[in-house]
C-alpha positions in Angstrom: 103.8 -19.2 68.1 102.2 -19.6 64.7 101.3 -17.0 62.2 97.6 -15.9 62.1 95.4 -17.3 59.3 94.8 -13.9 57.7 98.5 -13.0 57.1 98.0 -12.8 53.3 95.2 -10.3 53.8 97.4 -8.1 56.0 99.9 -7.9 53.3 97.5 -6.1 51.0 96.5 -3.4 53.6 98.0 0.0 53.6 100.3 0.5 56.6 100.5 3.0 59.4 103.7 3.6 61.4 103.6 3.5 65.2 104.1 7.3 65.6 101.2 8.1 63.3 99.0 5.5 65.1 99.6 7.1 68.4 99.1 10.6 67.0 95.8 9.8 65.3 94.3 7.3 67.8 96.2 7.5 71.1 92.7 7.1 72.8 94.0 7.6 76.3 90.4 8.0 77.4 88.4 5.3 75.5 85.7 2.6 75.5 87.0 -0.9 75.0 84.9 -3.8 73.8 86.2 -7.4 73.6 84.9 -10.2 71.4 85.9 -13.9 71.1 85.8 -14.8 67.5 86.5 -18.2 65.8 89.7 -18.1 63.8 88.0 -19.3 60.6 85.7 -16.2 60.7 88.6 -13.7 60.9 89.4 -13.6 57.1 85.8 -12.7 56.3 85.7 -10.1 59.0 89.0 -8.6 57.9 87.9 -8.6 54.3 85.0 -6.4 55.4 87.2 -4.0 57.4 90.0 -3.7 54.8 88.5 -0.8 52.8 88.5 1.4 56.0 91.7 0.1 57.7 95.4 0.5 57.9 97.7 -2.0 59.6 100.4 -1.2 62.0 103.8 -2.0 60.4 107.1 -1.9 62.2 110.1 -2.7 60.1 108.1 -4.8 57.7 106.4 -6.8 60.5 102.6 -6.7 60.9 102.0 -9.2 63.7 103.9 -8.9 67.0 104.6 -11.4 69.8 103.6 -10.3 73.3 104.3 -11.7 76.7 102.7 -10.5 79.9 103.5 -11.5 83.4 100.9 -10.9 86.0 101.7 -10.3 89.7 99.4 -10.8 92.6 99.6 -11.2 96.4 99.7 -14.6 98.1 96.0 -14.4 98.7 95.3 -13.2 95.1 93.9 -9.8 96.1 94.0 -8.6 92.5 92.2 -11.7 91.1 89.5 -11.6 93.8 88.9 -7.9 93.3 88.0 -8.7 89.7 86.1 -11.9 90.6 83.9 -10.1 93.1 83.6 -6.9 90.9 84.9 -4.6 93.6 84.5 -0.9 92.6 88.2 -0.3 93.1 90.6 -2.9 92.0 94.1 -3.2 90.6 96.2 -5.3 88.2 100.0 -5.3 88.0 101.9 -6.8 85.1 105.0 -6.6 82.9 104.3 -6.5 79.2 107.2 -7.4 76.8 107.2 -6.9 73.1 109.3 -9.9 72.2 110.1 -8.8 68.6 111.7 -5.5 69.9 112.7 -6.7 73.4 110.9 -3.6 74.8 109.3 -4.0 78.2 107.0 -2.0 80.4 105.9 -2.3 84.1 102.2 -1.5 84.2 99.7 -0.8 87.0 96.0 -0.7 86.0 93.5 0.7 88.4 89.7 0.2 88.0 87.5 2.7 89.6 83.9 3.9 89.7 81.9 3.8 86.4 84.3 1.6 84.6 87.2 4.2 84.7 90.5 2.5 84.2 93.8 4.3 84.7 97.0 2.8 83.5 100.5 3.8 84.8 103.5 2.6 82.8 107.2 2.5 83.5 110.0 1.4 81.0 111.4 -1.8 82.4 114.4 -4.1 81.9 113.4 -7.2 79.9 115.6 -9.4 82.2 113.5 -8.1 85.2 110.1 -8.9 83.6 109.3 -11.8 86.1 109.8 -9.7 89.2 108.5 -6.3 90.5 111.5 -6.0 92.8 113.2 -3.2 90.9 109.8 -1.4 90.2 108.1 -1.9 93.5 108.4 1.8 94.5 106.7 2.7 91.2 103.9 0.1 91.9 103.3 1.4 95.4 103.3 5.0 94.3 100.7 4.3 91.7 98.5 2.3 94.1 98.9 5.0 96.8 97.9 7.7 94.3 94.7 5.8 93.6 94.1 5.0 97.3 94.5 1.3 96.8 96.7 -0.9 99.1 98.1 -3.9 97.2 98.5 -6.1 100.3 98.4 -6.1 104.1 101.5 -4.9 105.9 104.4 -7.2 105.0 102.6 -8.6 101.9 104.4 -8.8 98.6 103.6 -9.3 94.9 104.8 -12.5 93.1 104.4 -13.7 89.5 101.2 -15.8 89.2 100.5 -16.1 85.5 102.3 -15.7 82.1 100.3 -15.1 79.0 101.5 -15.0 75.4 99.8 -14.1 72.1 100.3 -12.5 68.7 98.8 -9.1 68.1 97.7 -7.3 65.0 96.7 -3.6 65.3 94.5 -1.8 62.9 93.8 1.9 62.6 90.4 3.1 61.3 91.3 6.7 60.2 87.7 7.8 59.6 86.7 7.2 63.2 90.2 7.6 64.8 89.6 4.2 66.4 91.8 1.1 66.8 91.2 -2.7 66.6 93.5 -5.3 68.0 93.4 -8.9 67.0 95.1 -11.4 69.4 95.7 -15.0 68.2 97.7 -18.0 69.4 96.6 -17.3 73.0 98.2 -19.3 75.7 98.6 -19.2 79.5 101.0 -20.7 82.0 101.0 -20.8 85.8 103.4 -22.9 88.0 101.4 -26.1 87.3 99.8 -26.1 83.9 99.8 -24.5 80.5 96.6 -23.8 78.5 96.1 -22.8 74.8 93.2 -21.5 72.8 94.4 -22.2 69.2 91.0 -22.0 67.6 89.8 -18.4 68.6 91.0 -14.8 68.5 90.2 -12.0 70.9 89.2 -8.9 69.0 89.1 -5.7 70.9 87.7 -2.4 69.7 88.9 0.9 71.1 86.7 3.8 70.4 86.2 7.3 71.9 82.7 6.4 73.1 80.1 5.2 70.7 80.4 1.8 69.0 82.6 1.9 65.8 82.2 0.2 62.4 83.9 -3.1 63.6 81.5 -3.3 66.5 78.6 -3.0 64.2 80.0 -5.6 61.8 80.4 -8.0 64.7 76.8 -7.4 66.0 75.4 -8.0 62.5 77.2 -11.4 62.5 75.6 -12.2 65.9 78.8 -11.7 67.9 78.4 -9.8 71.1 80.9 -8.4 73.5 82.3 -11.0 75.9 83.6 -10.8 79.4 87.2 -11.9 79.1 90.4 -10.9 81.0 93.7 -12.4 79.9 94.6 -12.5 83.6 91.5 -13.4 85.5 89.8 -15.6 82.9 93.0 -17.4 82.1 93.7 -18.0 85.8 90.2 -19.2 86.4 90.5 -21.7 83.5 93.8 -23.0 85.0 92.4 -23.1 88.6 88.8 -24.3 88.7 88.7 -23.9 92.5 88.7 -20.1 92.1 85.5 -18.0 91.9 84.7 -17.4 88.3 81.2 -15.9 88.1 82.0 -12.9 85.9 83.6 -15.1 83.2 81.7 -18.3 83.6 79.8 -18.0 80.3 83.1 -17.3 78.4 84.8 -20.2 80.2 82.0 -22.6 79.2 81.7 -21.4 75.7 85.3 -21.0 74.7 87.6 -22.7 77.3 85.8 -26.0 77.7 87.8 -27.7 74.9 91.0 -25.8 75.5 94.2 -27.7 75.2 96.2 -28.0 78.3 99.2 -29.8 79.8 101.5 -29.9 82.7 103.7 -26.8 82.9 107.4 -26.9 82.7 109.4 -25.8 85.7 108.9 -22.0 86.1 111.7 -19.6 85.4 113.5 -18.2 88.4 111.8 -15.3 89.9 114.6 -12.5 89.5 82.3 -5.2 79.6 83.1 -1.8 77.9 85.6 0.1 79.9 86.8 3.7 79.8 90.6 3.8 79.9 93.1 6.6 80.8 96.8 6.0 80.5 99.8 7.8 82.1 103.4 7.0 81.3 106.5 7.5 83.4 109.5 7.9 81.0 
């Protein structure tokens, strides 16, 4: 992974520690908007945001490496639920913070009116490519939301691995957050794919659009439909249905760099989000 092109600008921003970020902008119920922004536009955007922003700093580090492993059924029930915009759908993943070796097992449930509920469980890093040790937690979360993950006898298996660098900003005046993801890449069991020339900027506000949304709109950038799991898998597997993300795929993934994947490791639109953690 390479450092983002705005590293020097981040060095000049006042910092916020993780505990204060959570205290001031936990936003367990929030509206999320995603934008795909060319990398060369980020320094100018960040320069406009800088007077109102603080950057998350953990031990002197201001950009953090993430890895997510997404799990699905053999018939890709999770993917097809998103592709066909079913009212109730689910997503299961492990998210690993590579710099701290912290890992979580997460279950996200999408319901009516864009309500998203996230259930999280601390997880062993060495187990991040399997849900075996956390399957009871996954089943309980799905049952609680009246969603069955698979027909009787079905199972969840790793389908896609994503990686990226994330920078998180706090905007204290509006108690909102902005994340900037760069160095995006995906890998399934056949291919790898990278998007080195763009970033995914996500705003997280209580309800109304925030100052970063308005700045992006003024520049002609509108929210994009993009899911790290579904859009990435659609880009790697052109045979899958892709209607919700087709415009994003054509505009941003058409010239994406791809290659054959190495052998896999052994298997050992605005949304309102609510989170629950199991600790």
